[in-house]
N, CA, C and O atoms as a Tinker XYZ file with bonds, in Angstrom:
   496  protein
     1  N    -18.702000    0.728000   -0.226000    73     2
     2  CA   -18.025000    1.555000    0.766000    64     1     3
     3  C    -17.928000    3.013000    0.324000    63     2     4     5
     4  O    -17.239000    3.820000    0.948000    81     3
     5  N    -18.627000    3.336000   -0.758000    73     3     6
     6  CA   -18.691000    4.722000   -1.200000    64     5     7
     7  C    -17.626000    5.128000   -2.204000    63     6     8     9
     8  O    -17.397000    6.320000   -2.414000    81     7
     9  N    -16.975000    4.161000   -2.825000    73     7    10
    10  CA   -15.936000    4.481000   -3.819000    64     9    11
    11  C    -16.593000    4.733000   -5.173000    63    10    12    13
    12  O    -16.422000    3.951000   -6.109000    81    11
    13  N    -17.336000    5.815000   -5.272000    73    11    14
    14  CA   -18.134000    6.100000   -6.462000    64    13    15
    15  C    -17.322000    6.590000   -7.652000    63    14    16    17
    16  O    -17.830000    6.617000   -8.773000    81    15
    17  N    -16.075000    6.976000   -7.432000    73    15    18
    18  CA   -15.219000    7.447000   -8.521000    64    17    19
    19  C    -14.140000    6.425000   -8.856000    63    18    20    21
    20  O    -13.046000    6.781000   -9.294000    81    19
    21  N    -14.461000    5.149000   -8.646000    73    19    22
    22  CA   -13.503000    4.071000   -8.855000    64    21    23
    23  C    -14.090000    3.021000   -9.778000    63    22    24    25
    24  O    -15.273000    2.689000   -9.695000    81    23
    25  N    -13.242000    2.503000  -10.664000    73    23    26
    26  CA   -13.625000    1.403000  -11.543000    64    25    27
    27  C    -12.530000    0.355000  -11.505000    63    26    28    29
    28  O    -11.368000    0.649000  -11.785000    81    27
    29  N    -12.903000   -0.870000  -11.157000    73    27    30
    30  CA   -11.981000   -2.005000  -11.226000    64    29    31
    31  C    -12.530000   -2.952000  -12.280000    63    30    32    33
    32  O    -13.672000   -3.399000  -12.172000    81    31
    33  N    -11.732000   -3.268000  -13.303000    73    31    34
    34  CA   -12.201000   -4.178000  -14.345000    64    33    35
    35  C    -11.489000   -5.529000  -14.308000    63    34    36    37
    36  O    -11.929000   -6.485000  -14.947000    81    35
    37  N    -10.380000   -5.604000  -13.555000    73    35    38
    38  CA    -9.713000   -6.894000  -13.389000    64    37    39
    39  C     -9.081000   -6.958000  -11.999000    63    38    40    41
    40  O     -8.917000   -5.939000  -11.330000    81    39
    41  N     -8.739000   -8.151000  -11.588000    73    39    42
    42  CA    -8.213000   -8.339000  -10.232000    64    41    43
    43  C     -6.702000   -8.157000  -10.147000    63    42    44    45
    44  O     -6.159000   -8.060000   -9.046000    81    43
    45  N     -6.013000   -8.107000  -11.282000    73    43    46
    46  CA    -4.561000   -7.988000  -11.252000    64    45    47
    47  C     -4.105000   -6.567000  -10.970000    63    46    48    49
    48  O     -3.009000   -6.363000  -10.449000    81    47
    49  N     -4.923000   -5.587000  -11.303000    73    47    50
    50  CA    -4.530000   -4.197000  -11.171000    64    49    51
    51  C     -3.696000   -3.710000  -12.341000    63    50    52    53
    52  O     -3.192000   -2.587000  -12.309000    81    51
    53  N     -3.538000   -4.524000  -13.367000    73    51    54
    54  CA    -2.674000   -4.170000  -14.486000    64    53    55
    55  C     -3.395000   -3.477000  -15.640000    63    54    56    57
    56  O     -2.748000   -2.910000  -16.520000    81    55
    57  N     -4.706000   -3.515000  -15.645000    73    55    58
    58  CA    -5.453000   -2.868000  -16.721000    64    57    59
    59  C     -5.476000   -1.353000  -16.525000    63    58    60    61
    60  O     -5.671000   -0.864000  -15.412000    81    59
    61  N     -5.276000   -0.624000  -17.611000    73    59    62
    62  CA    -5.353000    0.833000  -17.534000    64    61    63
    63  C     -6.786000    1.302000  -17.307000    63    62    64    65
    64  O     -7.018000    2.483000  -17.045000    81    63
    65  N     -7.743000    0.391000  -17.405000    73    63    66
    66  CA    -9.139000    0.728000  -17.129000    64    65    67
    67  C     -9.444000    0.734000  -15.631000    63    66    68    69
    68  O    -10.480000    1.256000  -15.219000    81    67
    69  N     -8.564000    0.166000  -14.816000    73    67    70
    70  CA    -8.690000    0.262000  -13.357000    64    69    71
    71  C     -8.310000    1.682000  -12.977000    63    70    72    73
    72  O     -7.168000    2.094000  -13.183000    81    71
    73  N     -9.246000    2.431000  -12.430000    73    71    74
    74  CA    -8.964000    3.824000  -12.092000    64    73    75
    75  C     -9.658000    4.198000  -10.796000    63    74    76    77
    76  O    -10.738000    3.697000  -10.482000    81    75
    77  N     -9.016000    5.092000  -10.046000    73    75    78
    78  CA    -9.576000    5.561000   -8.785000    64    77    79
    79  C     -9.050000    6.962000   -8.501000    63    78    80    81
    80  O     -8.306000    7.535000   -9.298000    81    79
    81  N     -9.442000    7.495000   -7.368000    73    79    82
    82  CA    -8.969000    8.794000   -6.902000    64    81    83
    83  C     -8.320000    8.607000   -5.541000    63    82    84    85
    84  O     -8.553000    7.604000   -4.867000    81    83
    85  N     -7.505000    9.573000   -5.138000    73    83    86
    86  CA    -6.892000    9.509000   -3.814000    64    85    87
    87  C     -7.974000    9.455000   -2.732000    63    86    88    89
    88  O     -7.836000    8.719000   -1.756000    81    87
    89  N     -9.028000   10.214000   -2.898000    73    87    90
    90  CA   -10.117000   10.221000   -1.912000    64    89    91
    91  C    -10.772000    8.849000   -1.810000    63    90    92    93
    92  O    -11.055000    8.379000   -0.708000    81    91
    93  N    -11.017000    8.201000   -2.954000    73    91    94
    94  CA   -11.607000    6.867000   -2.926000    64    93    95
    95  C    -10.649000    5.839000   -2.356000    63    94    96    97
    96  O    -11.077000    4.916000   -1.664000    81    95
    97  N     -9.362000    5.980000   -2.632000    73    95    98
    98  CA    -8.386000    5.046000   -2.068000    64    97    99
    99  C     -8.301000    5.188000   -0.556000    63    98   100   101
   100  O     -8.060000    4.204000    0.144000    81    99
   101  N     -8.494000    6.394000   -0.046000    73    99   102
   102  CA    -8.550000    6.594000    1.402000    64   101   103
   103  C     -9.729000    5.815000    1.988000    63   102   104   105
   104  O     -9.599000    5.193000    3.042000    81   103
   105  N    -10.883000    5.847000    1.306000    73   103   106
   106  CA   -12.044000    5.077000    1.763000    64   105   107
   107  C    -11.709000    3.587000    1.824000    63   106   108   109
   108  O    -12.110000    2.894000    2.760000    81   107
   109  N    -10.977000    3.098000    0.827000    73   107   110
   110  CA   -10.586000    1.690000    0.801000    64   109   111
   111  C     -9.656000    1.352000    1.962000    63   110   112   113
   112  O     -9.832000    0.327000    2.620000    81   111
   113  N     -8.672000    2.207000    2.215000    73   111   114
   114  CA    -7.750000    1.974000    3.334000    64   113   115
   115  C     -8.502000    1.993000    4.664000    63   114   116   117
   116  O     -8.245000    1.161000    5.535000    81   115
   117  N     -9.425000    2.936000    4.823000    73   115   118
   118  CA   -10.228000    2.996000    6.049000    64   117   119
   119  C    -11.023000    1.705000    6.236000    63   118   120   121
   120  O    -11.091000    1.167000    7.341000    81   119
   121  N    -11.620000    1.213000    5.160000    73   119   122
   122  CA   -12.404000   -0.022000    5.222000    64   121   123
   123  C    -11.516000   -1.217000    5.589000    63   122   124   125
   124  O    -11.858000   -2.007000    6.469000    81   123
   125  N    -10.386000   -1.336000    4.914000    73   123   126
   126  CA    -9.475000   -2.455000    5.192000    64   125   127
   127  C     -8.957000   -2.378000    6.619000    63   126   128   129
   128  O     -8.897000   -3.392000    7.314000    81   127
   129  N     -8.586000   -1.191000    7.057000    73   127   130
   130  CA    -8.067000   -1.009000    8.412000    64   129   131
   131  C     -9.086000   -1.431000    9.463000    63   130   132   133
   132  O     -8.725000   -2.013000   10.486000    81   131
   133  N    -10.348000   -1.140000    9.214000    73   131   134
   134  CA   -11.411000   -1.456000   10.168000    64   133   135
   135  C    -11.876000   -2.907000   10.084000    63   134   136   137
   136  O    -12.066000   -3.561000   11.110000    81   135
   137  N    -12.059000   -3.408000    8.866000    73   135   138
   138  CA   -12.675000   -4.716000    8.679000    64   137   139
   139  C    -11.707000   -5.861000    8.373000    63   138   140   141
   140  O    -12.038000   -7.025000    8.600000    81   139
   141  N    -10.528000   -5.546000    7.866000    73   139   142
   142  CA    -9.560000   -6.587000    7.497000    64   141   143
   143  C     -8.136000   -6.150000    7.848000    63   142   144   145
   144  O     -7.280000   -6.083000    6.966000    81   143
   145  N     -7.869000   -5.851000    9.124000    73   143   146
   146  CA    -6.529000   -5.377000    9.497000    64   145   147
   147  C     -5.429000   -6.393000    9.215000    63   146   148   149
   148  O     -4.255000   -6.026000    9.154000    81   147
   149  N     -5.785000   -7.655000    9.044000    73   147   150
   150  CA    -4.802000   -8.683000    8.718000    64   149   151
   151  C     -4.131000   -8.405000    7.374000    63   150   152   153
   152  O     -2.975000   -8.777000    7.171000    81   151
   153  N     -4.843000   -7.759000    6.462000    73   151   154
   154  CA    -4.243000   -7.406000    5.167000    64   153   155
   155  C     -3.114000   -6.403000    5.374000    63   154   156   157
   156  O     -2.039000   -6.541000    4.790000    81   155
   157  N     -3.360000   -5.395000    6.206000    73   155   158
   158  CA    -2.304000   -4.422000    6.492000    64   157   159
   159  C     -1.132000   -5.093000    7.196000    63   158   160   161
   160  O      0.025000   -4.790000    6.904000    81   159
   161  N     -1.421000   -5.994000    8.111000    73   159   162
   162  CA    -0.361000   -6.691000    8.846000    64   161   163
   163  C      0.523000   -7.470000    7.870000    63   162   164   165
   164  O      1.748000   -7.445000    7.989000    81   163
   165  N     -0.079000   -8.146000    6.924000    73   163   166
   166  CA     0.704000   -8.895000    5.935000    64   165   167
   167  C      1.538000   -7.961000    5.060000    63   166   168   169
   168  O      2.679000   -8.274000    4.719000    81   167
   169  N      0.960000   -6.813000    4.700000    73   167   170
   170  CA     1.648000   -5.909000    3.779000    64   169   171
   171  C      2.813000   -5.170000    4.431000    63   170   172   173
   172  O      3.634000   -4.585000    3.725000    81   171
   173  N      2.904000   -5.182000    5.756000    73   171   174
   174  CA     4.013000   -4.480000    6.404000    64   173   175
   175  C      5.217000   -5.385000    6.655000    63   174   176   177
   176  O      6.268000   -4.910000    7.085000    81   175
   177  N      5.074000   -6.668000    6.394000    73   175   178
   178  CA     6.195000   -7.602000    6.582000    64   177   179
   179  C      7.221000   -7.452000    5.459000    63   178   180   181
   180  O      6.865000   -7.204000    4.307000    81   179
   181  N      8.495000   -7.605000    5.811000    73   179   182
   182  CA     9.559000   -7.596000    4.801000    64   181   183
   183  C      9.487000   -8.840000    3.930000    63   182   184   185
   184  O      9.798000   -8.805000    2.740000    81   183
   185  N      9.080000   -9.919000    4.536000    73   183   186
   186  CA     8.924000  -11.166000    3.784000    64   185   187
   187  C      7.991000  -12.095000    4.547000    63   186   188   189
   188  O      7.748000  -11.919000    5.741000    81   187
   189  N      7.482000  -13.075000    3.837000    73   187   190
   190  CA     6.633000  -14.082000    4.467000    64   189   191
   191  C      6.886000  -15.414000    3.777000    63   190   192   193
   192  O      7.370000  -15.456000    2.646000    81   191
   193  N      6.561000  -16.482000    4.456000    73   191   194
   194  CA     6.752000  -17.822000    3.915000    64   193   195
   195  C      5.389000  -18.417000    3.611000    63   194   196   197
   196  O      4.475000  -18.366000    4.434000    81   195
   197  N      5.267000  -18.982000    2.418000    73   195   198
   198  CA     4.052000  -19.708000    2.072000    64   197   199
   199  C      4.421000  -21.177000    1.882000    63   198   200   201
   200  O      5.539000  -21.508000    1.486000    81   199
   201  N      3.450000  -22.055000    2.176000    73   199   202
   202  CA     3.685000  -23.490000    2.097000    64   201   203
   203  C      2.654000  -24.103000    1.155000    63   202   204   205
   204  O      1.451000  -23.897000    1.316000    81   203
   205  N      3.135000  -24.851000    0.180000    73   203   206
   206  CA     2.246000  -25.578000   -0.729000    64   205   207
   207  C      1.564000  -26.682000    0.082000    63   206   208   209
   208  O      2.239000  -27.556000    0.625000    81   207
   209  N      0.254000  -26.649000    0.165000    73   207   210
   210  CA    -0.495000  -27.597000    0.994000    64   209   211
   211  C     -0.377000  -29.042000    0.497000    63   210   212   213
   212  O     -0.515000  -29.980000    1.283000    81   211
   213  N     -0.126000  -29.224000   -0.790000    73   211   214
   214  CA    -0.016000  -30.586000   -1.332000    64   213   215
   215  C      1.373000  -31.170000   -1.135000    63   214   216   217
   216  O      1.510000  -32.338000   -0.772000    81   215
   217  N      2.410000  -30.363000   -1.374000    73   215   218
   218  CA     3.773000  -30.894000   -1.356000    64   217   219
   219  C      4.558000  -30.553000   -0.094000    63   218   220   221
   220  O      5.553000  -31.206000    0.221000    81   219
   221  N      4.108000  -29.534000    0.623000    73   219   222
   222  CA     4.852000  -29.091000    1.790000    64   221   223
   223  C      6.030000  -28.186000    1.454000    63   222   224   225
   224  O      6.738000  -27.728000    2.350000    81   223
   225  N      6.242000  -27.927000    0.165000    73   223   226
   226  CA     7.336000  -27.042000   -0.247000    64   225   227
   227  C      7.090000  -25.636000    0.279000    63   226   228   229
   228  O      5.973000  -25.120000    0.243000    81   227
   229  N      8.158000  -25.040000    0.763000    73   227   230
   230  CA     8.085000  -23.686000    1.316000    64   229   231
   231  C      8.710000  -22.707000    0.341000    63   230   232   233
   232  O      9.676000  -23.026000   -0.353000    81   231
   233  N      8.146000  -21.513000    0.299000    73   231   234
   234  CA     8.667000  -20.459000   -0.579000    64   233   235
   235  C      8.639000  -19.138000    0.174000    63   234   236   237
   236  O      7.654000  -18.813000    0.837000    81   235
   237  N      9.727000  -18.379000    0.068000    73   235   238
   238  CA     9.813000  -17.070000    0.715000    64   237   239
   239  C      9.409000  -16.001000   -0.297000    63   238   240   241
   240  O      9.963000  -15.925000   -1.394000    81   239
   241  N      8.428000  -15.172000    0.093000    73   239   242
   242  CA     8.010000  -14.043000   -0.728000    64   241   243
   243  C      8.568000  -12.777000   -0.104000    63   242   244   245
   244  O      8.352000  -12.516000    1.080000    81   243
   245  N      9.283000  -11.990000   -0.894000    73   243   246
   246  CA     9.888000  -10.752000   -0.395000    64   245   247
   247  C      9.044000   -9.561000   -0.826000    63   246   248   249
   248  O      8.603000   -9.481000   -1.972000    81   247
   249  N      8.826000   -8.646000    0.096000    73   247   250
   250  CA     8.049000   -7.439000   -0.152000    64   249   251
   251  C      8.931000   -6.409000   -0.850000    63   250   252   253
   252  O     10.037000   -6.132000   -0.386000    81   251
   253  N      8.461000   -5.838000   -1.957000    73   251   254
   254  CA     9.245000   -4.823000   -2.667000    64   253   255
   255  C      9.062000   -3.430000   -2.072000    63   254   256   257
   256  O      9.745000   -2.489000   -2.476000    81   255
   257  N      8.146000   -3.293000   -1.117000    73   255   258
   258  CA     7.896000   -1.992000   -0.506000    64   257   259
   259  C      9.070000   -1.627000    0.401000    63   258   260   261
   260  O      9.374000   -2.356000    1.346000    81   259
   261  N      9.726000   -0.508000    0.119000    73   259   262
   262  CA    10.901000   -0.093000    0.886000    64   261   263
   263  C     10.595000    0.193000    2.354000    63   262   264   265
   264  O     11.505000    0.183000    3.183000    81   263
   265  N      9.329000    0.446000    2.690000    73   263   266
   266  CA     8.963000    0.759000    4.065000    64   265   267
   267  C      8.618000   -0.494000    4.877000    63   266   268   269
   268  O      8.509000   -0.425000    6.101000    81   267
   269  N      8.447000   -1.622000    4.214000    73   267   270
   270  CA     8.087000   -2.859000    4.897000    64   269   271
   271  C      9.135000   -3.194000    5.949000    63   270   272   273
   272  O     10.336000   -3.090000    5.701000    81   271
   273  N      8.671000   -3.592000    7.108000    73   271   274
   274  CA     9.561000   -3.966000    8.199000    64   273   275
   275  C      9.952000   -2.818000    9.106000    63   274   276   277
   276  O     10.527000   -3.050000   10.170000    81   275
   277  N      9.658000   -1.582000    8.716000    73   275   278
   278  CA     9.963000   -0.440000    9.575000    64   277   279
   279  C      8.888000   -0.310000   10.641000    63   278   280   281
   280  O      7.704000   -0.498000   10.360000    81   279
   281  N      9.292000    0.007000   11.847000    73   279   282
   282  CA     8.396000    0.021000   12.997000    64   281   283
   283  C      7.164000    0.890000   12.864000    63   282   284   285
   284  O      6.092000    0.503000   13.330000    81   283
   285  N      7.283000    2.046000   12.248000    73   283   286
   286  CA     6.136000    2.953000   12.164000    64   285   287
   287  C      5.260000    2.698000   10.936000    63   286   288   289
   288  O      4.201000    3.311000   10.797000    81   287
   289  N      5.692000    1.799000   10.044000    73   287   290
   290  CA     4.914000    1.476000    8.853000    64   289   291
   291  C      3.812000    0.492000    9.222000    63   290   292   293
   292  O      4.089000   -0.596000    9.725000    81   291
   293  N      2.575000    0.871000    8.976000    73   291   294
   294  CA     1.427000    0.040000    9.346000    64   293   295
   295  C      0.912000   -0.801000    8.194000    63   294   296   297
   296  O      0.118000   -1.717000    8.405000    81   295
   297  N      1.352000   -0.505000    6.976000    73   295   298
   298  CA     0.932000   -1.282000    5.821000    64   297   299
   299  C      0.693000   -0.401000    4.619000    63   298   300   301
   300  O      0.688000    0.827000    4.713000    81   299
   301  N      0.494000   -1.054000    3.477000    73   299   302
   302  CA     0.245000   -0.295000    2.269000    64   301   303
   303  C      0.243000   -1.161000    1.037000    63   302   304   305
   304  O      0.246000   -2.390000    1.110000    81   303
   305  N      0.238000   -0.489000   -0.102000    73   303   306
   306  CA     0.162000   -1.187000   -1.390000    64   305   307
   307  C      0.959000   -0.431000   -2.424000    63   306   308   309
   308  O      0.812000    0.782000   -2.574000    81   307
   309  N      1.811000   -1.156000   -3.140000    73   307   310
   310  CA     2.555000   -0.586000   -4.252000    64   309   311
   311  C      1.812000   -0.883000   -5.544000    63   310   312   313
   312  O      0.987000   -1.795000   -5.603000    81   311
   313  N      2.109000   -0.114000   -6.566000    73   311   314
   314  CA     1.534000   -0.374000   -7.873000    64   313   315
   315  C      2.339000    0.325000   -8.946000    63   314   316   317
   316  O      2.901000    1.396000   -8.720000    81   315
   317  N      2.390000   -0.294000  -10.124000    73   315   318
   318  CA     3.069000    0.331000  -11.253000    64   317   319
   319  C      2.496000   -0.232000  -12.543000    63   318   320   321
   320  O      2.346000   -1.444000  -12.698000    81   319
   321  N      2.183000    0.656000  -13.451000    73   319   322
   322  CA     1.938000    0.311000  -14.845000    64   321   323
   323  C      2.584000    1.421000  -15.673000    63   322   324   325
   324  O      2.750000    2.536000  -15.177000    81   323
   325  N      2.949000    1.139000  -16.912000    73   323   326
   326  CA     3.550000    2.199000  -17.738000    64   325   327
   327  C      2.624000    3.419000  -17.881000    63   326   328   329
   328  O      3.096000    4.555000  -17.911000    81   327
   329  N      1.330000    3.183000  -17.968000    73   327   330
   330  CA     0.390000    4.297000  -18.129000    64   329   331
   331  C      0.253000    5.114000  -16.846000    63   330   332   333
   332  O      0.224000    6.344000  -16.893000    81   331
   333  N      0.169000    4.442000  -15.715000    73   331   334
   334  CA    -0.082000    5.130000  -14.434000    64   333   335
   335  C      1.203000    5.521000  -13.714000    63   334   336   337
   336  O      1.170000    6.328000  -12.785000    81   335
   337  N      2.321000    4.964000  -14.127000    73   335   338
   338  CA     3.606000    5.134000  -13.447000    64   337   339
   339  C      3.543000    4.530000  -12.047000    63   338   340   341
   340  O      2.761000    3.612000  -11.798000    81   339
   341  N      4.366000    5.045000  -11.133000    73   339   342
   342  CA     4.446000    4.469000   -9.794000    64   341   343
   343  C      3.388000    5.026000   -8.860000    63   342   344   345
   344  O      3.149000    6.233000   -8.812000    81   343
   345  N      2.760000    4.125000   -8.120000    73   343   346
   346  CA     1.737000    4.493000   -7.152000    64   345   347
   347  C      2.057000    3.800000   -5.836000    63   346   348   349
   348  O      2.587000    2.689000   -5.814000    81   347
   349  N      1.728000    4.471000   -4.744000    73   347   350
   350  CA     2.030000    3.897000   -3.438000    64   349   351
   351  C      1.061000    4.438000   -2.395000    63   350   352   353
   352  O      0.902000    5.648000   -2.234000    81   351
   353  N      0.429000    3.524000   -1.703000    73   351   354
   354  CA    -0.409000    3.863000   -0.551000    64   353   355
   355  C      0.359000    3.407000    0.679000    63   354   356   357
   356  O      0.739000    2.240000    0.779000    81   355
   357  N      0.590000    4.326000    1.622000    73   355   358
   358  CA     1.376000    4.004000    2.817000    64   357   359
   359  C      0.675000    4.542000    4.050000    63   358   360   361
   360  O      0.274000    5.705000    4.101000    81   359
   361  N      0.535000    3.676000    5.038000    73   359   362
   362  CA    -0.050000    4.065000    6.313000    64   361   363
   363  C      1.040000    3.955000    7.374000    63   362   364   365
   364  O      1.653000    2.904000    7.556000    81   363
   365  N      1.264000    5.073000    8.070000    73   363   366
   366  CA     2.297000    5.142000    9.099000    64   365   367
   367  C      1.681000    5.550000   10.434000    63   366   368   369
   368  O      0.595000    6.126000   10.475000    81   367
   369  N      2.384000    5.245000   11.522000    73   367   370
   370  CA     2.035000    5.777000   12.834000    64   369   371
   371  C      3.108000    6.786000   13.206000    63   370   372   373
   372  O      4.293000    6.462000   13.287000    81   371
   373  N      2.662000    8.024000   13.431000    73   371   374
   374  CA     3.568000    9.087000   13.860000    64   373   375
   375  C      2.981000    9.697000   15.131000    63   374   376   377
   376  O      1.896000   10.280000   15.114000    81   375
   377  N      3.717000    9.553000   16.232000    73   375   378
   378  CA     3.295000   10.112000   17.519000    64   377   379
   379  C      1.852000    9.738000   17.864000    63   378   380   381
   380  O      1.053000   10.628000   18.154000    81   379
   381  N      1.506000    8.497000   17.843000    73   379   382
   382  CA     0.183000    7.977000   18.205000    64   381   383
   383  C     -0.925000    8.336000   17.226000    63   382   384   385
   384  O     -2.091000    8.047000   17.498000    81   383
   385  N     -0.606000    8.947000   16.114000    73   383   386
   386  CA    -1.595000    9.244000   15.081000    64   385   387
   387  C     -1.258000    8.457000   13.827000    63   386   388   389
   388  O     -0.096000    8.143000   13.569000    81   387
   389  N     -2.294000    8.140000   13.045000    73   387   390
   390  CA    -2.069000    7.480000   11.767000    64   389   391
   391  C     -1.919000    8.524000   10.673000    63   390   392   393
   392  O     -2.658000    9.507000   10.632000    81   391
   393  N     -0.959000    8.302000    9.793000    73   391   394
   394  CA    -0.697000    9.179000    8.669000    64   393   395
   395  C     -0.827000    8.346000    7.398000    63   394   396   397
   396  O     -0.115000    7.358000    7.216000    81   395
   397  N     -1.738000    8.751000    6.527000    73   395   398
   398  CA    -1.923000    8.078000    5.252000    64   397   399
   399  C     -1.322000    8.954000    4.159000    63   398   400   401
   400  O     -1.682000   10.123000    4.016000    81   399
   401  N     -0.405000    8.376000    3.391000    73   399   402
   402  CA     0.196000    9.073000    2.257000    64   401   403
   403  C     -0.147000    8.280000    1.003000    63   402   404   405
   404  O      0.122000    7.081000    0.918000    81   403
   405  N     -0.748000    8.969000    0.027000    73   403   406
   406  CA    -1.093000    8.354000   -1.245000    64   405   407
   407  C     -0.353000    9.113000   -2.342000    63   406   408   409
   408  O     -0.577000   10.306000   -2.545000    81   407
   409  N      0.529000    8.410000   -3.045000    73   407   410
   410  CA     1.290000    8.991000   -4.138000    64   409   411
   411  C      0.846000    8.302000   -5.422000    63   410   412   413
   412  O      0.875000    7.076000   -5.526000    81   411
   413  N      0.435000    9.105000   -6.395000    73   411   414
   414  CA    -0.045000    8.571000   -7.668000    64   413   415
   415  C      0.750000    9.181000   -8.817000    63   414   416   417
   416  O      1.039000   10.378000   -8.808000    81   415
   417  N      1.101000    8.367000   -9.798000    73   415   418
   418  CA     1.743000    8.853000  -11.013000    64   417   419
   419  C      3.158000    9.358000  -10.837000    63   418   420   421
   420  O      3.565000   10.303000  -11.512000    81   419
   421  N      3.915000    8.748000   -9.943000    73   419   422
   422  CA     5.262000    9.240000   -9.629000    64   421   423
   423  C      6.339000    8.426000  -10.351000    63   422   424   425
   424  O      6.173000    7.234000  -10.608000    81   423
   425  N      7.436000    9.096000  -10.667000    73   423   426
   426  CA     8.602000    8.388000  -11.187000    64   425   427
   427  C      9.365000    7.699000  -10.064000    63   426   428   429
   428  O     10.035000    6.692000  -10.293000    81   427
   429  N      9.267000    8.240000   -8.848000    73   427   430
   430  CA     9.925000    7.663000   -7.668000    64   429   431
   431  C      8.919000    7.658000   -6.513000    63   430   432   433
   432  O      8.946000    8.538000   -5.653000    81   431
   433  N      8.048000    6.674000   -6.503000    73   431   434
   434  CA     6.965000    6.622000   -5.506000    64   433   435
   435  C      7.502000    6.526000   -4.083000    63   434   436   437
   436  O      6.926000    7.116000   -3.168000    81   435
   437  N      8.586000    5.799000   -3.883000    73   435   438
   438  CA     9.141000    5.672000   -2.536000    64   437   439
   439  C      9.805000    6.975000   -2.095000    63   438   440   441
   440  O      9.655000    7.395000   -0.947000    81   439
   441  N     10.536000    7.611000   -3.003000    73   439   442
   442  CA    11.187000    8.878000   -2.684000    64   441   443
   443  C     10.181000    9.978000   -2.375000    63   442   444   445
   444  O     10.368000   10.746000   -1.431000    81   443
   445  N      9.114000   10.057000   -3.167000    73   443   446
   446  CA     8.080000   11.075000   -2.931000    64   445   447
   447  C      7.372000   10.821000   -1.597000    63   446   448   449
   448  O      7.074000   11.758000   -0.856000    81   447
   449  N      7.111000    9.564000   -1.305000    73   447   450
   450  CA     6.480000    9.223000   -0.023000    64   449   451
   451  C      7.407000    9.585000    1.124000    63   450   452   453
   452  O      6.968000   10.142000    2.130000    81   451
   453  N      8.690000    9.270000    0.975000    73   451   454
   454  CA     9.668000    9.577000    2.028000    64   453   455
   455  C      9.738000   11.086000    2.277000    63   454   456   457
   456  O      9.806000   11.515000    3.428000    81   455
   457  N      9.722000   11.894000    1.213000    73   455   458
   458  CA     9.752000   13.359000    1.373000    64   457   459
   459  C      8.542000   13.839000    2.172000    63   458   460   461
   460  O      8.689000   14.634000    3.100000    81   459
   461  N      7.356000   13.366000    1.820000    73   459   462
   462  CA     6.147000   13.773000    2.543000    64   461   463
   463  C      6.187000   13.299000    3.994000    63   462   464   465
   464  O      5.874000   14.054000    4.915000    81   463
   465  N      6.571000   12.049000    4.181000    73   463   466
   466  CA     6.653000   11.485000    5.531000    64   465   467
   467  C      7.613000   12.295000    6.395000    63   466   468   469
   468  O      7.274000   12.680000    7.514000    81   467
   469  N      8.809000   12.551000    5.874000    73   467   470
   470  CA     9.826000   13.259000    6.654000    64   469   471
   471  C      9.387000   14.685000    6.966000    63   470   472   473
   472  O      9.600000   15.167000    8.078000    81   471
   473  N      8.777000   15.362000    5.999000    73   471   474
   474  CA     8.310000   16.731000    6.242000    64   473   475
   475  C      7.252000   16.753000    7.346000    63   474   476   477
   476  O      7.298000   17.591000    8.246000    81   475
   477  N      6.310000   15.829000    7.265000    73   475   478
   478  CA     5.253000   15.780000    8.277000    64   477   479
   479  C      5.839000   15.435000    9.641000    63   478   480   481
   480  O      5.486000   16.054000   10.645000    81   479
   481  N      6.729000   14.453000    9.679000    73   479   482
   482  CA     7.332000   14.047000   10.947000    64   481   483
   483  C      8.118000   15.203000   11.578000    63   482   484   485
   484  O      8.092000   15.376000   12.796000    81   483
   485  N      8.801000   15.979000   10.770000    73   483   486
   486  CA     9.605000   17.099000   11.283000    64   485   487
   487  C      8.781000   18.332000   11.625000    63   486   488   489
   488  O      9.251000   19.202000   12.359000    81   487
   489  N      7.581000   18.420000   11.115000    73   487   490
   490  CA     6.754000   19.624000   11.339000    64   489   491
   491  C      5.477000   19.325000   12.100000    63   490   492   493
   492  O      4.597000   20.182000   12.181000    81   491
   493  N      5.354000   18.146000   12.652000    73   491   494
   494  CA     4.118000   17.734000   13.342000    64   493   495
   495  C      4.178000   18.091000   14.799000    63   494   496
   496  O      3.232000   17.824000   15.540000    81   495
């Protein structure tokens, strides 16, 4: 999908060798939005229930994303490692337009995203 400045070495996202750029992450969000919108739909829920197919046991998974469940939040991905600090990809709908905010290396990823979101919403 053209993410030429990105390296993924494991699927957990916990390796410091996993690296990307904001521009490449935008390409990933565009691809997911177009080809796998169900991923965004799942990521915007405050919680979801999973069922063990063998036992029937149900488990509630809670989303740690502070924007999950808000009407204008279309989906996103949180991330944190000690090396990279807090990272957050957030897709919002503001006045019929999509707004993508990517925060990398933040001490307060939700607060920084909220500041950008609010500024754009108030000045759009």
